[in-house]
C-alpha positions as MATLAB code, in Angstrom:
seq = 'MNLEIFKNENFEVRVAVDENNEPLFCLSDVCKILELTNASVVKSAIISEFDDDLSLTYPIFDSLGREQNATFITEPQLYFVLMRSDKPNAKPFRMFVNKEVLPSIRKTGSYT';
ca = [
      16.752  -12.138   73.401;
      19.412  -13.521   70.288;
      22.490  -13.603   71.959;
      26.194  -13.272   69.770;
      29.110  -12.651   70.169;
      30.941   -9.452   69.119;
      34.734   -9.998   68.955;
      38.384   -8.673   67.291;
      41.516   -9.423   67.463;
      41.743   -7.556   71.176;
      38.600   -8.066   72.819;
      35.325  -11.001   73.030;
      32.012  -10.002   74.532;
      28.517  -11.599   74.608;
      26.540   -9.184   73.749;
      22.105  -10.392   73.691;
      19.712   -7.854   71.682;
      16.730   -7.400   72.959;
      13.048   -7.730   71.112;
      13.533   -3.749   71.025;
      17.020   -3.937   69.373;
      19.268   -2.659   72.649;
      21.819   -4.303   73.204;
      22.808   -6.151   76.421;
      26.518   -6.632   77.452;
      27.462   -9.571   79.261;
      29.124   -8.350   82.087;
      31.763  -11.265   82.899;
      32.879  -10.379   79.794;
      33.468   -6.560   80.716;
      35.203   -7.228   83.646;
      37.360   -9.978   82.148;
      38.417   -7.144   79.369;
      38.467   -4.408   81.469;
      40.629   -6.638   84.065;
      38.302   -6.028   86.712;
      38.507   -9.555   89.285;
      35.048   -9.119   91.117;
      32.203   -8.682   88.800;
      29.821   -8.703   91.805;
      31.968   -5.125   93.267;
      31.096   -4.062   89.912;
      27.645   -4.899   89.786;
      26.831   -3.147   93.447;
      27.970   -0.359   91.986;
      25.802   -0.203   88.950;
      22.457   -1.641   91.386;
      23.601    2.013   93.108;
      24.175    4.050   90.690;
      21.047    3.218   88.469;
      18.637    2.454   91.420;
      18.550   -1.231   89.782;
      17.621   -4.692   90.515;
      19.902   -5.431   87.242;
      18.054   -8.674   87.122;
      18.807   -9.009   83.648;
      19.656  -12.138   83.068;
      20.666  -14.588   80.216;
      21.882  -17.926   79.996;
      25.180  -19.210   78.879;
      27.231  -22.317   78.290;
      30.529  -22.296   79.976;
      33.676  -23.989   78.462;
      32.574  -27.631   79.874;
      29.283  -26.929   78.412;
      27.142  -26.691   81.546;
      24.304  -23.852   81.191;
      25.020  -20.821   83.679;
      23.226  -17.805   84.396;
      25.021  -14.805   83.443;
      24.138  -10.673   84.696;
      24.006   -8.603   81.604;
      23.827   -4.781   81.390;
      22.186   -2.318   79.161;
      24.285    0.059   77.091;
      23.968    2.731   79.504;
      25.421    0.833   82.781;
      28.769   -0.320   80.523;
      29.175    3.429   79.756;
      29.268    3.293   83.480;
      31.207    0.867   83.685;
      34.176    2.440   81.281;
      34.015    5.986   82.200;
      34.891    4.954   85.937;
      37.845    2.321   85.015;
      41.615    3.596   84.376;
      42.048    0.186   83.226;
      44.478    0.101   79.555;
      41.918   -1.753   78.148;
      39.155    0.799   78.649;
      39.897    3.519   75.936;
      40.147    0.580   73.334;
      37.189   -1.229   73.918;
      34.797    1.720   74.535;
      36.301    2.524   70.772;
      35.716   -0.720   69.767;
      32.219   -0.831   71.088;
      31.124    2.829   69.857;
      32.929    2.503   66.446;
      31.725   -0.846   65.932;
      29.379   -2.724   67.566;
      26.751   -0.345   68.514;
      26.553    1.071   64.995;
      26.419   -1.976   63.481;
      23.528   -2.799   65.774;
      21.614    0.214   64.916;
      22.108   -0.266   61.345;
      21.591   -4.318   61.108;
      20.115   -5.508   64.116;
      23.149   -7.625   64.316;
      27.506   -7.616   64.286;
      28.789   -8.492   60.805;
];
């Protein structure tokens, strides 16, 4: 998988693009943007909704340079989280993903 950071002046989210050019979004980044303080609860809700073990992990490095395994969610799982959120950042983040990130991935395979 190829890992990229997608950002604008308001948001920053790590996205892994798999071998089929499908985006996978870092769950901890999504939770941070949406001000959801417990990513484990969000992960459990996703597993319950999708009957999925959510075993998509990707090694990333923290600010101290240590390797950590991060959970990544699929595009439908991202939509599920966004539709359930009533946080102020949900709509602007949804617009960023739908109008900038996903069209770029679909056209070029990356975010430019």
